[in-house]
Structure formats: C-alpha cells, structure tokens
C-alpha positions as CSV (number, residue, x, y, z in Angstrom):
1,M,155.8,99.7,63.6
2,K,157.4,101.5,66.5
3,L,157.3,100.0,69.9
4,G,156.2,102.6,72.5
5,D,155.9,100.8,75.8
6,V,155.6,97.3,77.4
7,S,153.5,96.4,80.5
8,I,153.9,93.2,82.4
9,M,151.1,92.2,84.7
10,T,152.4,91.8,88.3
11,D,151.5,88.1,88.4
12,G,153.3,87.6,85.1
13,T,150.2,86.2,83.3
14,K,150.2,88.8,80.5
15,V,152.5,91.1,78.6
16,V,151.1,94.1,76.7
17,F,153.1,95.7,73.9
18,Y,152.0,99.2,72.9
19,F,153.0,100.3,69.5
20,V,152.5,103.1,67.0
21,S,151.9,102.4,63.3
22,E,150.4,104.3,60.4
23,N,148.7,101.2,59.0
24,R,147.0,98.2,60.5
25,V,149.6,95.4,61.1
26,D,149.0,91.6,61.4
27,F,151.0,90.3,64.3
28,R,149.5,86.8,64.7
29,S,152.7,85.0,64.0
30,L,154.8,87.4,66.2
31,V,152.3,87.0,69.0
32,K,152.5,83.1,68.8
33,E,156.3,83.2,68.8
34,L,156.5,85.7,71.8
35,A,153.9,83.6,73.7
36,S,155.9,80.4,73.3
37,D,159.2,82.2,74.2
38,L,157.9,84.2,77.2
39,R,155.4,81.5,78.2
40,T,152.6,84.0,78.9
41,R,149.7,85.7,77.2
42,I,150.7,88.4,74.7
43,E,148.6,91.4,73.8
44,M,149.5,93.9,71.1
45,R,147.8,97.3,71.4
46,Q,148.1,99.9,68.7
47,I,148.1,103.5,70.1
48,G,148.1,106.9,68.5
49,A,151.0,109.4,68.6
50,R,149.3,111.4,71.4
51,S,148.9,108.3,73.5
52,E,152.6,107.4,72.9
53,A,153.7,110.9,74.1
54,Q,151.5,110.5,77.1
55,K,153.1,107.1,78.0
56,I,156.6,108.3,77.4
57,G,156.2,111.8,78.9
58,G,158.5,114.8,78.3
59,I,158.7,118.5,78.3
60,G,156.6,120.7,76.1
61,C,157.7,123.9,74.2
62,C,156.4,125.9,77.2
63,G,159.0,124.3,79.5
64,R,156.5,122.4,81.5
65,E,155.8,118.7,81.7
66,L,153.4,117.5,79.0
67,C,149.8,118.2,79.6
68,C,148.8,114.7,78.5
69,T,151.2,113.2,81.1
70,T,150.2,115.4,84.0
71,F,146.5,116.3,84.0
72,L,144.6,115.7,80.7
73,Q,142.2,112.9,81.3
74,K,141.2,112.3,77.6
75,F,142.2,113.7,74.2
76,C,139.8,116.0,72.5
77,P,140.0,117.2,68.8
78,V,142.3,120.1,68.1
79,T,141.7,122.2,65.0
80,V,143.5,124.8,63.0
81,K,140.6,127.1,63.8
82,M,141.6,127.1,67.4
83,T,145.1,128.2,66.4
84,K,143.7,131.1,64.3
85,E,141.4,132.2,67.1
86,Q,144.3,132.4,69.5
87,G,146.3,134.5,67.1
88,L,149.1,132.0,66.7
89,P,151.2,131.6,63.5
90,L,150.2,128.7,61.3
91,D,153.7,127.4,61.4
92,P,153.6,123.6,62.1
93,E,156.8,123.8,64.1
94,K,155.3,126.3,66.5
95,I,151.9,124.7,67.0
96,S,152.8,121.0,67.1
97,G,153.4,119.1,70.3
98,V,156.1,116.5,70.9
99,C,153.7,113.9,69.4
100,G,153.7,115.7,66.1
101,R,150.0,116.7,66.3
102,L,148.5,120.1,67.1
103,M,149.2,120.9,70.8
104,C,146.5,119.8,73.2
105,C,146.7,123.1,75.1
106,L,145.1,124.8,72.0
107,A,141.9,123.0,72.8
108,Y,141.5,123.9,76.5
109,E,142.6,127.5,76.0
110,Y,140.3,128.0,73.0
111,E,137.1,128.8,75.0
112,T,138.9,131.4,77.1
113,Y,140.1,133.2,73.9
114,V,136.6,133.1,72.4
115,E,135.1,134.5,75.6
116,L,137.8,137.3,75.9
117,K,137.2,138.3,72.3
118,K,133.5,138.8,72.7
119,G,132.6,142.4,72.1
120,L,135.9,143.3,70.5
121,P,136.2,144.3,66.8
122,K,137.8,142.1,64.2
123,V,141.3,142.8,62.7
124,G,141.0,145.0,59.6
125,K,138.0,147.0,60.9
126,K,138.2,150.8,61.0
127,I,137.7,152.6,64.3
128,Q,137.8,156.1,65.6
129,T,140.5,156.5,68.3
130,P,141.3,159.6,70.4
131,Q,144.3,160.0,68.0
132,G,142.1,159.8,64.9
133,E,140.8,157.2,62.5
134,G,142.6,154.0,62.0
135,K,142.6,150.3,61.0
136,I,142.9,147.5,63.6
137,K,146.1,145.6,62.8
138,H,146.4,143.3,65.8
139,I,144.5,142.3,69.0
140,N,146.6,140.7,71.7
141,I,144.2,139.0,74.1
142,V,146.9,138.1,76.7
143,S,148.2,141.7,77.1
144,K,144.7,143.1,76.5
145,K,145.9,145.5,73.8
146,I,144.6,146.6,70.4
147,S,147.1,147.8,67.9
148,V,145.7,150.4,65.4
149,E,147.4,151.9,62.4
150,L,146.3,155.5,62.0
151,E,145.8,157.1,58.6
152,D,149.2,158.8,58.8
153,G,150.9,155.4,59.2
154,I,151.7,155.8,62.9
155,F,150.7,152.9,65.2
156,Y,148.5,153.6,68.3
157,E,148.0,151.1,71.0
158,M,145.0,151.0,73.3
159,K,143.7,148.8,76.0
160,T,140.9,146.4,75.1
161,E,138.8,147.7,78.0
162,D,139.0,151.2,76.4
163,Y,137.3,150.0,73.3
164,K,133.6,150.8,72.9
165,P,131.4,149.5,70.1
166,D,130.5,153.0,69.1
167,M,134.2,153.6,68.1
168,L,133.6,151.3,65.1
169,I,133.3,153.2,61.8
170,K,130.4,151.8,59.8
171,K,130.7,151.5,56.0
172,K,128.6,154.1,54.2
C-alpha cells in the first residue's frame, strides 16, 4: 500500500485516506486503531495510479501541468492503437505519463489524427509523384508532409494537401 493523500473534513468529523495498492487490502484493524487515536470517523479509499497523479499533480513530458490535474473531468480508456494511429514510437518511456499508464492526451488527440488521416494513403503504398514512382515511408500529420522513397533511393517530401487518390498505384 502507498498512501497518496489525506482529506480532513472541515468540521473534523471524518478523515479520508487515499491509497494506491495493486491488491485489495483489509484495513479493518488499522481503521479501528486510527479511529480510537484520532477520535473521528476514518475512511480508506483505494484509488488508481491515474487518480493518484491527479491528486498530487505535476508536470508532464510536454512541459505543461498534468492534463488530469488541470482540465480532464474523467479518465477514459487509452489504448496502444491510439499510439500507433498518432505515429508515436511504442517505447513505454515515451508514451507513459507520470502515473505509469499510457498518457491521457493520446485519447483526446486520437480523433483529430483519425480525421486528419482520412483520404490519405497508408504507409507502404506505392504512389506516382511528380518525381516518379515511389513508396510511402512516413506520413507526418502535424507538419502535413508525406515522405516518399523513390525507386532510385532518393527521398521526396510532399505536402498532404498535394496528394490525390489517383496518385495511388493499384496492384495489377
């Protein structure tokens, strides 16, 4: 068990201990002992790692205050699929928040990435560019660029708005 936070009601009638634990813990004897020592009602609340980070606060890898502390109202599921869709490396150190879970921002940025990728080809597809035939190696949604490796090994970069579906080379 790891104690995360303690709240004391203003009138002193109750003390709430917030803790993080991997397993369910039986605190009945501890609660009785604390209640007799503190002469008040005791409540033990198990919280998750995200809730702990929200209560404690901190700075994320982006340099801003944690999303869960500032504006996120509730936690939603975050998946590795969201990471892949956004073109991020599957390195746990780079996609994990201070709570040790996948970063919450992956969830609320996911829909934007899906929307921006609509109508764009997938990485690995062959397309016809003004410079010749090539294979798509990378699509950067943020900078709006498509990186294409031409048949001669030279890389050609084009803007996403310059891509047209008729540029796609269909398999014969």
